[in-house]
N, C-alpha and C positions, 0 to 999 in steps of 0.2 A: 498225947497232950499237945495242944496247939502252941506254936512259938509265940512269944510276946510280940506285940505290935511295935514297940519302941526299940526294936533291935537296930544296932548300928548298921550302916550301909555296907560294911565289910569288915572282915576280921583282919584284912591286910593293912599294914601301916602305910603303905604307899597310897592306898585308897583314901585313908584318913588325911594324909598330907595333901592330896589333890583336892579333897573337899574343902579343907581349910584354906588353901590358896585361892580357890574360886570365891570363897566368902570374902577373903581379904581384897581380892581384885574388885569384887562388886562393891564392897564398902568404900574402897579407894576411889572408884569411878564415881560413886554417888557423892563422895566428899569433894572431889575435884569439880563436879558439876555444880554443887552448891556454892563452892568458892568462886567459880567463874560467874555464876548468876549474881552473887552479891557484889563481885568486883565490877560487873557491868553496870550495876546501879550506883554503887558508891564511888568508883574511880574509873570512869570510862577510858582515859588515856592508858592506864595500866592494862585494862582489858584488851585494848587494841594491840598493845605490844604482845600480850600473851597469844592473842588470836593470830598475829603475824608469825610468831615463832612456830605455832602449831601448823600453820599453812606451809611454812618452809619445810617442816618435817614430813608432812603428808604428801605434798605435791610430787616429789621424785618417785615415791612409791606408787602413787596413782598414775603417773606418766608411764612408769615401767609396766604396770598392769594393763594400761590401755594399749601400749605398743605390742605387748604380747597378745592381747585379744585381737587386734587388727591383723597381726601376722598370721595367727592361727586361722582367722576367718578368710584371709586372702589365699590360703593354700588351695582350696578347690578352684577358685577363679584362675590362679596361676596354672594349675594343671590343665584346665579347660583351654586357656589361652595357648599353652604349649602345643597341645594337640591340634588346635585350630590353626596355628602358624605352620605346623608340619603339613597339614592338609592343603593350606593355601599355597605353600611352597611347591608341593607336588603338582598342584593344579597349574601353577604358573610355569613350571618346568615342562609339563606336557603341552601347554599352549605355545611356549617358545619353540619346542621341537616341531609342532605342527606348522607354525609359521615359517620355520626354517625350511621345511620340506616344500611349502608353497612357494617360497622365494626361489629355491633351486629350480622348481618346475617352471616358474615364470621366466627365469633366466634362460633355461633351455628352450622354451617356446620362442622367446625373443630372438635368440641366436638362430634357431631354425628358420624363423620367419625372415630374418635378414638375409640368410643364404638363399632361401627360395625366391625372395624378391629380386635378388641379384641375378639368379638363373632366369627368371621371367624377363627381366630387362634385357639380358643377353640374347634370349630367344627372339625378342622383338627386333633386335638389331641385326640378327643373322638372317640372310635371305634363304628361305626355304630349308630350315634344318630337317634332318631325317627324322630324328626322334629324341626325346628327352627321357632318360632312363636312370635307374638307381645303380650306383656302384655297390655291389654286394660283397666284394672281396678284393683285397689287394695284398700282394706279398711285400712285407716290410722287413723281414728278418733274413732274406736271402739276397745274394748278389744279382740274381735274375729278378726283374721287377715286372710283374704282370698284374692285371686287374680283370674282374669279371663284370659284365654288364647284363642286367636282366632284360635285354631286348636282343632279338636275333633277326633271322631272315624273314620271319613272318611280319616283322615290324619295318622291314625295308633296310636293315643293316647289311652292309656288304664289306668284304675284306678290303683293306686299303683306305677306308674312310677315316678322316681325322676325328679325334674326340677331344673336347675341351670343356673347361669349367668357366665360371664367372671371372676368374682371375687370370686365366691363360691356358696354354696348351697342356694336355695330359698325355696323349699318345695317339696311337692309331690301331684300328681293328686288324687283327691278323687271322683269326679263326671265327667262324660263324656257325651256329646251330639254330634250330627253329626259334628258340626263345632266349638264347644267351649268346654272348659274344665275348671273345678273349681279346684283351687290349694289351699291346706292348707299350709300356710306359716310357716316356722320354728319359727316365732315370736308368733304364736298362742299358748294359754295355753294348747291346746289339742295335740300339736305337741311334739313328743319325738324322738330324733335322737341319736343312739349309736355313740359315738365319742371316740377318743383316743388323748392323748397329744403327740405332735410332738417330744418333746425332750427326752421322756423316754417311750412312748407307754402306759401310764397310761390309763386304760379304764374308761369311764365316760358317763354320760347321759346329753344331751343338751335339755332342756325343755324351751318352750316359756313362756314369762311372760305377753304378751299382751300390753306392754308399749314401744315397740321398742327395747327391750333387751331380752337376754336369760339367763338362769341359768344353770351353769355347776355343776353337782353333781357327786361325786365319786361313781363309780359303785360297788366297792368291799371293798377296804381298808378304814380303819377309820383314822381320824386325818390326812387327806391329806392336804398339804399346797399348795395353788395355788398362783403363783407369777404374778405380772402385766406383761403382754406381752406374757403369755403362749398361744400358738396357738393350736387349736384343729381341727382335720379333721375327716371325717367319717371313721369308723372302718370296715364297711362291715357286722357287726353283724346284724342279723335280715333278711337279704336277700333283702332289698329294696334299700338301698343307696349303690352304689359302694364305695369302700374304697378310701381314700386319696382325698376327696373333701373338700376344705377349708370350715369351718363352722363359727368359732368365735374366738375372742381373749379376754383374761381376762383383766379387767380394773383395778382392785385393789387387793391387797393381802387379802386373806381370807383362812379359813380352812373348808374343807368338801364341802362347797357350795360357788360358786364364781359367780359374776356378769360379763357378757361378752357382747361384741358388735359383731354383725355379720359382716362378710367380705362383703357380698352382701346385698345391700339395694333394696328391691323390688320397693320402691317408686320412685327410680331414674333410673330404668331399662326400656328400650323400648322393648328389645327382650330377649327371654329366650330359652334354649335348653332343650328338653325333651329327657331323656335317657331311655334305657331299664333297667328294674329292675335287681339288681345284681343276684338274683336267681329268674328267671321268674316262674310263676305258671305253673302247669302241663299242663294246657290247651294251654299255649303259646309255649310249647316246641314241636317241630316237631319230631315225631317218625320216624326213618329211615325205609323205606320200606324193606320188606323181599326180599332177593336175589332170583331170579327165580331158580327153580330146573333144 
């Protein structure tokens, strides 16, 4: 037997109450609409008040819903912006690191260029230098101070020749091989260089101490006062070192013996110039040939 068509929507009382409330709300909404329509025609001021009250009630709700909608819609854009900022930050960091390396390389090139220009100017001032070569090694942690030059007898280097840099005297050659030469630095305790004071020509002896400094000793007069800043150059005595090569500057006031710092630092030099000895040995001097009869 088929069920009747006019059956209730449900046997549950809750469903019946829900249907009833929906009817009531629909009827109430229709009634409110009719009242507002009549009020707009019969009493416009009252209708304006009612419309303003309804707007005050609905506006906060609409604003909240709009804020929620805009917040939800901006989430994908915010995520994209976050990853975009991270990528841009990584790119800028990499670019800054590359620029830093370029700046360091440029500074190194400028420094090397400055030193090489100074060496070239010095070579132009020196009469007939033997060779300009690279200092490939120097002892800095021992009391004995030596250096190795990458030029030897094949390049004209001989034992006893002085070696200098753009700033001053470095030492002298003591051993020679075909392509290398060993240099005794003026910082070595075995090194002794005759010098003179620039301001008055006072003769003195510059001896190495092995600790990166040298000692200036008076060569003749007693009770000699050394002042800070006194500069000493080679005197030419002894026939090895040509005169007027800068050697050292006094650090503090003292009498008879003074502590001094060298003008040239072998540890910071790349190139050095080998010069002829001031008075070459007899074997190095060319005897003029006899004139034909």
